[in-house]
C-alpha positions, 0 to 999 in steps of 0.5 A, spaced: 851 140 315 857 137 311 864 139 310 868 138 304 874 133 306 880 135 304 885 131 300 890 130 305 884 128 310 882 123 305 889 120 304 890 119 312 883 116 313 886 111 307 892 110 310 889 108 317 885 103 313 891 100 310 895 100 316 889 096 320 888 091 315 895 090 314 896 089 321 890 084 321 892 080 315 899 079 317 898 077 324 892 073 323 896 069 318 902 069 323 897 065 328 894 061 323 902 058 321 903 057 329 902 050 329 906 049 323 912 052 326 911 049 332 911 042 328 917 044 324 921 046 331 919 039 334 923 036 328 929 040 328 929 040 336 929 032 335 934 032 330 939 035 334 944 031 338 944 033 346 951 034 346 951 040 341 953 046 345 947 050 346 942 046 343 938 045 349 938 053 351 935 054 344 930 049 345 928 052 351 928 059 350 924 058 343 929 062 339 934 060 334 942 061 334 941 068 330 936 070 336 930 069 331 923 067 334 921 060 333 914 061 334 910 067 334 907 069 341 900 068 341 898 074 346 902 079 342 900 077 335 892 076 338 893 083 341 896 086 334 891 083 330 885 085 334 888 092 334 889 092 326 881 090 326 879 096 330 883 101 326 881 097 319 873 098 322 874 105 324 878 107 318 872 104 313 867 108 318 870 115 317 871 114 310 863 112 309 861 118 313 
């Protein structure tokens, strides 16, 4: 027995695939860039003087003065990358059925 998929069902499935692929690719690239960000952090931390107010706190916390993360958290990015892969595969499987 086959059911005719409506337009909105099809679009929703395609959006699940697109969001899953975006999560997978985005966080995968962030994990690949992680080493370069760590090297950049080491260069900037070494260039700072210890007498600069707040320099040691920024290096220890892994954040810039603006509050941005210097390096992407591994566990969070790996979890989102896995979630994106599962969403993408499930969306593709639902499109082919």
